Structure formats: C-alpha cells, structure tokens
N, C-alpha and C positions, 0 to 999 in steps of 0.2 A: 238358160231359159228363165230359172228363177230369179236371176239378177234383172232381167227385163221386166218381169212382173212387179219387182220392187221399184223400178224407175217409173213404171206406169202410175203408181200412187201419187207422187209429187207432181207428175205431168197432169193428171186429172185435177189435182188440187189448184193448180196454176190456171187451168182453163176455167175451173169454177170460180176462182177469185176474179179472173178477167171478166166473166159474165156477171158477177155480182157488182164489180165496179162500174161496169156499163150501166146497169140497171139503176144503181145508186145515184149516178150522176146524169141521169136522163134529164132532158129539157123539161122543166116544170112551168106552170104559169107564173110569170114574174109579177110579184105583188107591188114592187116598188117600195120607196121609203116614205110615201106620203103619211100613213097613220103613225109611223114611228116618229117622224119629225114633228107631227102635231102634238104628240105627247110630250116630246122633249120641250117644245115651246110652252106647254102648259106648265111643265115643271120649273122652267126658268122663271116664268112669270109669278109663280108661287114663291120661289126662293128670293126675287127681288122686292116683294112686298115688304113694306116697313113693318116690323113687330109692334103690336099695340101694347102698352104696358098698362096692367090693371092693378 
C-alpha cells in the first residue's frame, strides 16, 4: 500500500504538468507581425541613411 502512495506523487505531478501545459498554450489573441515589421522597417531606413561628416 505504501508503494502505491509513492506512485501517486509522480502521477499527480504528471496531471498537474499536463494541466499547466494546456493552460500555458491556450489560444490567445493573435497580434500579428505588423508592429514588429514596422519597427524593423524604421530600423533599416535609419541604417541605410548616409552618415553626415562634420
């Protein structure tokens, strides 16, 4: 009987891990890549500007 109780601990941990994994990977509102791509375009424009020598 004691061995069964010890086996219950990893079994419960596996159930808890499964529930947490399901919750962590739940469907969220998809933001898209728009804002990130806009920032990257601004970065590229800034890098392509010729440097002015003073």
